[in-house]
C-alpha positions as CSV (number, residue, x, y, z in Angstrom):
1,M,-124.3,30.1,-114.7
2,A,-126.5,33.2,-114.3
3,S,-130.1,32.6,-113.5
4,T,-133.1,34.6,-114.9
5,E,-134.0,36.0,-111.4
6,T,-134.8,39.7,-111.7
7,H,-133.7,42.4,-109.2
8,A,-133.9,46.1,-109.0
9,P,-130.9,48.0,-110.3
10,V,-128.9,49.6,-107.5
11,L,-127.4,53.0,-107.7
12,A,-127.6,53.7,-104.0
13,P,-124.4,53.5,-101.9
14,P,-123.7,50.1,-100.3
15,E,-124.7,49.7,-96.7
16,A,-121.7,49.8,-94.5
17,T,-121.2,46.9,-92.1
18,P,-119.5,48.0,-88.9
19,P,-116.5,46.0,-87.7
20,R,-117.6,43.1,-85.4
21,V,-115.3,42.7,-82.5
22,G,-115.2,40.0,-79.7
23,M,-113.8,41.0,-76.3
24,L,-111.7,38.6,-74.3
25,G,-112.1,40.0,-70.7
26,V,-109.5,38.2,-68.6
27,M,-109.2,38.0,-64.8
28,Q,-108.5,35.3,-62.2
29,D,-110.4,33.8,-59.2
30,L,-107.6,34.6,-56.8
31,Y,-109.5,37.7,-55.6
32,D,-113.0,36.2,-55.3
33,V,-112.7,35.6,-51.5
34,M,-111.0,38.9,-50.7
35,L,-113.4,40.9,-52.8
36,P,-116.8,39.3,-53.1
37,G,-118.6,40.4,-56.2
38,I,-115.4,41.4,-58.1
39,T,-116.3,39.2,-61.1
40,A,-119.7,40.9,-61.6
41,R,-118.0,44.3,-61.0
42,Q,-115.3,43.8,-63.5
43,G,-117.7,42.2,-66.0
44,A,-119.8,45.4,-65.8
45,F,-116.6,47.3,-66.6
46,G,-116.2,45.2,-69.7
47,E,-119.8,45.9,-70.7
48,D,-119.2,49.7,-70.2
49,V,-116.2,49.6,-72.4
50,A,-118.1,47.8,-75.2
51,A,-120.9,50.3,-74.9
52,A,-118.4,53.2,-75.1
53,L,-117.1,51.8,-78.4
54,A,-120.6,51.3,-80.0
55,D,-120.1,54.2,-82.5
56,V,-116.9,52.6,-83.9
57,A,-117.5,48.9,-83.7
58,D,-120.1,46.2,-82.7
59,V,-118.4,44.9,-79.6
60,D,-119.5,41.7,-77.8
61,A,-118.2,42.0,-74.3
62,G,-118.9,38.5,-73.2
63,A,-118.5,37.2,-69.6
64,P,-115.1,37.4,-67.8
65,V,-112.9,34.4,-68.3
66,K,-110.5,33.1,-65.7
67,D,-108.9,29.8,-66.7
68,R,-107.3,28.3,-69.7
69,D,-110.3,26.2,-70.7
70,G,-112.7,29.1,-70.4
71,I,-110.3,31.4,-72.4
72,E,-109.8,28.9,-75.2
73,A,-113.5,28.2,-75.4
74,R,-114.3,31.9,-75.7
75,V,-111.8,32.4,-78.4
76,R,-113.1,29.4,-80.4
77,E,-116.7,30.7,-80.0
78,L,-115.7,34.1,-81.4
79,E,-113.8,32.5,-84.3
80,Q,-116.8,30.4,-85.1
81,R,-119.1,33.4,-85.1
82,G,-116.8,35.1,-87.6
83,V,-116.0,38.3,-85.8
84,D,-113.4,40.5,-87.4
85,G,-111.0,40.9,-84.5
86,L,-110.3,40.0,-80.9
87,L,-110.0,42.8,-78.3
88,V,-108.1,41.6,-75.2
89,V,-108.9,43.5,-71.9
90,M,-107.3,42.6,-68.6
91,L,-110.1,43.1,-66.1
92,T,-107.6,42.3,-63.4
93,Y,-104.2,40.6,-63.5
94,G,-104.5,37.2,-65.2
95,P,-101.6,34.8,-65.6
96,A,-100.4,34.8,-69.3
97,M,-99.9,31.0,-69.4
98,R,-103.6,30.7,-69.5
99,V,-104.0,32.9,-72.6
100,A,-100.7,32.1,-74.4
101,R,-101.9,29.2,-76.5
102,A,-105.2,30.7,-77.5
103,L,-103.7,34.0,-78.6
104,A,-100.8,32.3,-80.4
105,R,-103.1,30.1,-82.5
106,T,-106.1,32.3,-83.3
107,P,-106.2,33.7,-86.8
108,L,-108.2,36.7,-85.5
109,P,-106.4,40.1,-85.5
110,V,-105.6,40.9,-81.9
111,C,-105.6,44.2,-80.1
112,L,-104.5,44.5,-76.4
113,A,-106.4,47.3,-74.8
114,N,-104.3,48.4,-71.9
115,I,-106.9,50.1,-69.8
116,Q,-108.3,50.2,-66.3
117,P,-111.7,51.2,-64.8
118,V,-110.5,54.5,-63.1
119,P,-108.0,56.8,-64.8
120,D,-106.4,58.4,-61.7
121,V,-104.8,57.1,-58.5
122,T,-106.1,59.0,-55.5
123,S,-105.5,59.1,-51.8
124,A,-108.8,57.4,-51.2
125,W,-107.6,54.2,-52.9
126,D,-107.5,51.0,-50.8
127,M,-106.5,47.4,-51.7
128,G,-109.8,46.9,-53.5
129,D,-109.1,49.8,-55.8
130,L,-105.6,48.6,-56.5
131,T,-107.0,45.2,-57.4
132,Y,-109.8,46.6,-59.6
133,N,-107.3,48.7,-61.6
134,Q,-104.3,46.3,-61.8
135,G,-104.8,45.3,-65.5
136,I,-101.5,46.9,-66.5
137,H,-99.4,44.0,-65.2
138,G,-101.7,41.5,-66.7
139,A,-101.2,43.4,-70.0
140,Q,-97.5,43.1,-69.6
141,D,-97.6,39.4,-69.0
142,T,-99.9,38.8,-71.9
143,A,-98.0,41.0,-74.3
144,N,-94.8,39.1,-73.3
145,A,-96.5,35.8,-74.2
146,M,-97.5,37.1,-77.7
147,V,-94.0,38.5,-78.3
148,R,-92.5,35.1,-77.3
149,A,-94.9,33.4,-79.8
150,G,-94.0,35.8,-82.6
151,R,-97.6,36.7,-82.7
152,P,-98.3,40.2,-84.2
153,F,-100.8,42.4,-82.2
154,T,-101.8,45.9,-81.7
155,V,-101.6,47.8,-78.4
156,V,-103.7,50.8,-77.3
157,T,-103.0,52.4,-73.9
158,D,-105.4,55.1,-72.9
159,D,-108.3,56.2,-70.7
160,W,-111.2,54.1,-72.0
161,R,-113.6,57.0,-71.7
162,S,-111.5,59.3,-74.0
163,D,-112.2,60.2,-77.6
164,A,-108.6,59.2,-78.4
165,F,-109.2,55.6,-77.2
166,R,-112.4,55.3,-79.2
167,A,-110.6,56.6,-82.3
168,A,-107.7,54.2,-81.8
169,I,-109.9,51.2,-81.3
170,G,-112.0,52.2,-84.3
171,A,-109.0,52.4,-86.5
172,W,-107.8,49.0,-85.4
173,A,-111.3,47.5,-85.8
174,R,-111.6,48.8,-89.4
175,A,-108.1,47.4,-90.2
176,A,-109.1,44.1,-88.6
177,A,-112.3,43.9,-90.6
178,A,-110.4,44.7,-93.8
179,V,-108.0,41.9,-93.2
180,S,-110.6,39.3,-92.0
181,R,-112.9,40.0,-94.9
182,W,-109.9,40.0,-97.3
183,R,-109.2,36.5,-96.4
184,E,-112.7,35.5,-97.7
185,L,-112.5,37.6,-100.8
186,R,-113.2,36.1,-104.2
187,I,-112.1,38.0,-107.4
188,A,-113.4,37.2,-110.9
189,V,-111.2,37.9,-113.9
190,I,-113.4,38.0,-117.0
191,G,-111.4,36.4,-119.8
192,Y,-107.7,36.9,-119.3
193,A,-105.1,39.4,-118.1
194,M,-103.6,41.7,-120.7
195,N,-100.8,39.9,-122.5
196,G,-97.4,41.4,-121.8
197,M,-98.5,43.6,-118.9
198,G,-96.2,42.5,-116.2
199,D,-96.8,44.5,-113.0
200,I,-100.3,43.2,-112.6
201,R,-99.2,39.6,-112.5
202,V,-99.3,37.6,-109.3
203,D,-98.8,34.0,-108.1
204,E,-102.4,33.2,-107.3
205,H,-101.3,30.3,-105.0
206,A,-99.1,32.6,-103.0
207,L,-101.8,35.3,-102.8
208,L,-104.3,32.8,-101.5
209,R,-101.9,31.2,-99.0
210,S,-100.4,34.4,-97.6
211,L,-103.2,37.0,-97.8
212,G,-106.4,35.1,-98.6
213,P,-108.0,36.5,-101.8
214,Q,-108.9,33.9,-104.3
215,V,-108.7,34.6,-108.0
216,D,-111.1,32.8,-110.5
217,A,-111.0,33.1,-114.3
218,L,-114.4,33.3,-115.9
219,A,-115.3,32.8,-119.5
220,P,-116.7,35.9,-121.3
221,G,-119.6,33.7,-122.2
222,A,-120.8,33.8,-118.6
223,L,-121.1,37.6,-119.0
224,H,-122.7,37.3,-122.5
225,R,-125.4,34.9,-121.2
226,A,-126.1,37.0,-118.1
227,A,-126.4,40.2,-120.1
228,G,-128.8,38.5,-122.5
229,A,-130.9,37.2,-119.6
230,V,-131.5,40.7,-118.2
231,E,-135.2,41.6,-118.3
232,A,-136.4,44.7,-120.2
233,D,-137.9,46.2,-117.1
234,E,-134.6,46.0,-115.4
235,V,-132.9,47.8,-118.2
236,A,-135.6,50.5,-118.2
237,A,-135.2,50.9,-114.4
238,L,-131.5,51.4,-114.6
239,L,-131.7,53.9,-117.5
240,A,-134.4,55.8,-115.6
241,A,-132.1,55.9,-112.5
242,E,-129.2,57.2,-114.7
243,D,-131.5,59.9,-116.2
244,A,-132.4,61.1,-112.8
245,Q,-128.9,61.1,-111.4
246,F,-126.6,62.1,-114.2
247,E,-126.3,64.5,-117.1
248,V,-126.9,62.1,-120.0
249,D,-125.5,62.9,-123.4
250,P,-128.4,63.2,-125.9
251,R,-126.2,61.8,-128.6
252,L,-126.3,58.4,-126.9
253,L,-128.5,56.0,-128.9
254,P,-131.1,53.9,-127.2
255,A,-129.3,50.7,-128.4
256,E,-126.0,51.9,-127.0
257,R,-127.5,52.6,-123.6
258,E,-129.4,49.3,-123.6
259,E,-126.3,47.3,-124.3
260,H,-124.4,49.2,-121.6
261,A,-127.2,48.5,-119.1
262,R,-127.4,44.8,-120.0
263,M,-123.6,44.5,-119.5
264,Q,-123.7,46.2,-116.1
265,L,-126.7,44.2,-114.8
266,G,-125.3,41.0,-116.3
267,L,-121.9,41.6,-114.6
268,E,-123.6,42.4,-111.3
269,R,-125.5,39.1,-111.5
270,V,-122.4,37.1,-112.3
271,L,-120.6,38.6,-109.4
272,R,-123.4,38.3,-106.9
273,E,-124.3,34.7,-107.8
274,G,-120.6,33.7,-107.7
275,G,-120.0,35.4,-104.4
276,Y,-117.4,37.7,-105.9
277,G,-116.5,41.0,-104.2
278,A,-114.3,42.3,-106.9
279,Y,-113.6,41.8,-110.6
280,S,-111.5,42.7,-113.6
281,A,-112.4,42.6,-117.3
282,H,-109.6,43.2,-119.8
283,F,-110.8,45.2,-122.8
284,G,-108.9,42.9,-125.2
285,A,-110.7,39.8,-123.9
286,I,-114.1,41.6,-124.3
287,A,-113.2,42.9,-127.8
288,E,-111.7,39.6,-129.1
289,D,-114.7,37.5,-127.9
290,G,-116.7,38.7,-130.9
291,R,-120.1,38.8,-129.2
292,F,-120.0,42.2,-127.5
293,G,-120.7,45.5,-129.3
294,R,-118.8,47.8,-126.9
295,L,-116.6,47.8,-123.7
296,P,-118.3,47.9,-120.3
297,L,-116.6,51.1,-119.1
298,A,-119.7,52.7,-117.6
299,A,-120.6,49.4,-116.0
300,A,-117.3,49.3,-114.2
301,S,-117.9,52.9,-112.9
302,S,-121.3,52.1,-111.5
303,L,-120.3,48.7,-110.1
304,M,-117.5,50.5,-108.2
305,A,-120.0,52.9,-106.9
306,T,-122.3,50.1,-105.7
307,G,-119.5,48.5,-103.7
308,Y,-117.5,46.1,-105.9
309,G,-113.7,46.2,-106.1
310,Y,-112.2,46.7,-109.6
311,G,-108.9,46.5,-111.4
312,A,-108.6,47.0,-115.2
313,E,-106.8,44.7,-117.7
314,G,-107.1,41.6,-115.6
315,D,-105.5,43.2,-112.5
316,A,-106.7,41.0,-109.7
317,L,-104.2,42.6,-107.2
318,T,-105.6,46.1,-107.5
319,A,-109.1,44.7,-107.5
320,A,-108.3,43.0,-104.2
321,L,-106.7,46.1,-102.7
322,M,-109.8,48.1,-103.6
323,C,-112.0,45.8,-101.5
324,A,-109.6,46.2,-98.6
325,A,-109.7,50.0,-99.0
326,R,-113.5,50.1,-99.0
327,T,-113.6,48.3,-95.7
328,L,-110.7,50.2,-94.2
329,L,-111.5,53.7,-95.5
330,G,-114.9,53.8,-97.3
331,E,-115.4,55.1,-100.9
332,T,-112.4,54.2,-103.1
333,Q,-111.3,55.2,-106.5
334,F,-109.5,52.9,-109.0
335,T,-107.0,55.0,-110.9
336,E,-103.7,55.1,-112.8
337,M,-100.8,57.4,-113.1
338,Y,-101.3,58.8,-116.6
339,A,-98.9,61.7,-117.0
340,M,-96.7,64.0,-114.9
341,D,-97.5,67.7,-114.7
342,F,-94.3,69.4,-113.5
343,A,-96.0,72.8,-113.6
344,T,-98.2,71.9,-110.7
345,D,-95.9,69.3,-109.2
346,S,-98.6,66.7,-109.7
347,I,-99.6,63.6,-111.6
348,L,-102.7,63.4,-113.8
349,M,-104.6,60.4,-112.6
350,S,-107.1,58.6,-114.8
351,H,-107.8,55.4,-116.7
352,M,-109.4,54.4,-119.9
353,G,-112.9,55.3,-118.7
354,E,-113.6,53.7,-115.4
355,G,-114.1,55.7,-112.2
356,N,-116.1,55.6,-109.0
357,W,-118.5,58.6,-109.6
358,R,-119.3,58.8,-105.8
359,L,-115.9,60.5,-105.5
360,A,-116.6,63.1,-108.2
361,R,-116.3,66.8,-107.2
362,P,-119.7,67.9,-106.1
363,D,-119.7,71.3,-107.8
364,R,-119.6,69.9,-111.4
365,P,-122.0,67.4,-113.0
366,V,-121.2,63.8,-113.6
367,R,-121.9,63.2,-117.3
368,L,-122.7,60.0,-119.1
369,I,-121.3,60.6,-122.6
370,K,-121.1,59.1,-126.0
371,R,-117.5,58.6,-126.5
372,P,-115.6,57.5,-129.6
373,L,-112.9,55.0,-128.5
374,G,-110.8,53.2,-131.0
375,I,-109.2,50.8,-128.4
376,G,-110.8,47.4,-128.8
377,G,-112.2,48.1,-132.2
378,L,-115.8,48.1,-130.9
379,G,-118.6,50.6,-130.9
380,D,-118.6,53.8,-128.8
381,P,-118.8,52.9,-125.1
382,P,-121.0,55.0,-122.9
383,T,-118.6,56.5,-120.4
384,F,-118.9,58.5,-117.2
385,L,-117.0,61.8,-117.2
386,F,-116.1,63.7,-114.1
387,Q,-113.3,65.2,-112.1
388,Y,-112.1,63.8,-108.8
389,A,-113.2,65.8,-105.7
390,P,-110.3,68.1,-104.6
391,G,-108.7,67.8,-101.1
392,P,-106.3,65.6,-99.1
393,A,-106.0,62.1,-100.5
394,T,-103.9,59.0,-100.2
395,L,-102.7,56.8,-103.0
396,A,-102.0,53.1,-102.4
397,T,-100.9,50.1,-104.4
398,L,-100.0,46.5,-103.9
399,V,-96.7,45.1,-105.2
400,S,-96.1,41.4,-105.8
401,L,-92.4,40.7,-105.0
402,G,-92.5,37.0,-105.8
403,G,-93.4,34.1,-103.6
404,E,-95.4,35.2,-100.6
405,R,-93.8,38.7,-100.4
406,F,-96.1,41.6,-101.0
407,R,-95.4,45.3,-100.5
408,L,-97.9,48.0,-99.9
409,L,-96.9,51.4,-101.2
410,V,-98.6,54.5,-99.8
411,V,-98.4,58.1,-100.8
412,E,-100.2,61.0,-99.0
413,G,-101.0,64.2,-100.9
414,E,-103.7,66.2,-102.3
415,V,-106.1,66.2,-105.3
416,L,-105.8,69.6,-106.7
417,D,-108.6,72.0,-107.6
418,T,-107.9,72.4,-111.3
419,A,-109.8,73.6,-114.4
420,E,-111.5,71.2,-116.6
421,L,-109.5,69.5,-119.4
422,P,-112.1,69.8,-122.2
423,H,-110.7,67.2,-124.5
424,L,-110.3,64.5,-121.8
425,E,-113.3,62.1,-122.0
426,M,-112.8,60.0,-118.9
427,P,-112.7,60.5,-115.1
428,Y,-109.6,62.3,-113.9
429,G,-107.8,64.5,-111.3
430,H,-104.4,65.9,-110.5
431,F,-102.7,64.3,-107.5
432,R,-99.9,66.2,-105.9
433,P,-97.8,64.0,-103.6
434,D,-96.6,65.6,-100.3
435,S,-93.1,64.5,-101.3
436,G,-93.3,66.2,-104.7
437,V,-93.7,64.5,-108.0
438,R,-89.9,64.0,-108.6
439,D,-89.0,62.4,-105.2
440,C,-92.3,60.5,-105.2
441,M,-91.7,58.9,-108.6
442,D,-88.0,58.2,-107.9
443,A,-89.0,56.3,-104.8
444,W,-92.1,54.7,-106.4
445,L,-90.1,53.2,-109.3
446,R,-87.2,52.1,-107.1
447,L,-89.7,50.2,-104.9
448,G,-91.4,48.5,-107.9
449,G,-94.7,50.4,-107.7
450,P,-97.1,49.2,-110.5
451,H,-99.2,51.5,-112.7
452,H,-102.6,50.8,-111.1
453,Q,-103.6,52.2,-107.8
454,V,-106.4,53.0,-105.4
455,L,-107.2,56.5,-104.2
456,N,-109.0,57.5,-101.0
457,P,-110.0,60.9,-99.6
458,G,-108.0,62.1,-96.5
459,R,-104.6,61.3,-95.2
460,Q,-104.7,57.6,-94.6
461,A,-101.1,56.4,-94.1
462,H,-101.7,55.4,-90.5
463,A,-104.8,53.3,-91.4
464,W,-102.8,51.6,-94.1
465,Q,-100.0,51.0,-91.6
466,L,-102.4,49.2,-89.2
467,F,-103.7,47.2,-92.1
468,S,-100.3,46.1,-93.3
469,E,-99.2,45.1,-89.8
470,L,-102.3,42.9,-89.4
471,A,-102.1,41.5,-92.9
472,G,-98.4,40.7,-92.8
473,L,-97.5,43.1,-95.6
474,E,-94.3,45.1,-96.1
475,L,-95.1,48.8,-96.0
476,A,-93.4,51.7,-97.7
477,V,-94.7,55.2,-97.2
478,I,-93.3,57.7,-99.7
């Protein structure tokens, strides 16, 4: 039940939390007599690697570990601290039988960084240098153990000082964070999913078992009570923030804006107090409840912009994927394929009225408009109107294939720079797939792609590939 605690409305972007990575620095004590001080030397190497990665992840180097007990204790410690992923670095050769059980059993995403302190072998090298830089055969032994265990892992081989190494570890760390945080995700479905709409349906037991997100159904009464409990000064503060940030339609009545603000603030309270990172509210469930005057379309747009995942019509799957996309790639758009435009070889992307306005094109205003909408039989819902920012973009969707099988579909392409559609009163953009609209849609339909998606700026197929590998998803790139 919502409390009456007040809070300031938030229209600022959510604060990004960098991936948290624990390093498992492995060596053995075989060399301690031959090379006194080698443990401290190789430990300092691990610290240097962690420092070099500071701009892509928060890495805890830890102390070197040498035996099975120490290795398993270190992995347990990192699990208990809730890090997003485990970075294995062979500080020297270390026998794999000492790490095999810990790496096979840990739920943490694992990356094996095949690196060494010095990048080049020179004529000055002696036995000490060979020992300090022999991690490669420890990596081979360790990788072999994980392959035998059927344990998925990522490998990055490079000079640890290079930009390419930092970029590769950064991409893995973001994917690891997306997977780890996905396992803890809770999704609220307000009311019920749209009757008869099949592609959004999912076996919630299977979703929880195989991927982690938990779906809870909430009564619309929870939203109604929370909206009614919002204080007048909270409403006034939100409306003032909208006035300052958007082009607000003067035809919007004060009562219409107040009800919109109460629904947004009430929704946010329900989600925050319930520990939900994403939600869905089917327009039919809101309309048929009988206590609401209009649909919370503008609320959905602003809640997306403040960091919540969203899926329309009771679509918990897309709401879950949007949360993963936010961690993996940053700002994310909820969208839908609305109509094909063969003249531009593109697809008009939009939805009933929901859109993350942080991804609006910057050269045209974001408007909050009064919008007649017959769907739902309620009053005019305040709606944000804008066009998607043009440029390279990636579309993704999650397909439930029955049981614990899930498929991730990914399409790279471009949001086109197009003229405004003056009669379209909802967020929109033209997405042109690299494969062309005909081949893209042929493949999309053959693979069971549903009609809701998430859209991210940039070409992100590689990031989604890493995510699918760590999450255990099938992947199809069209």
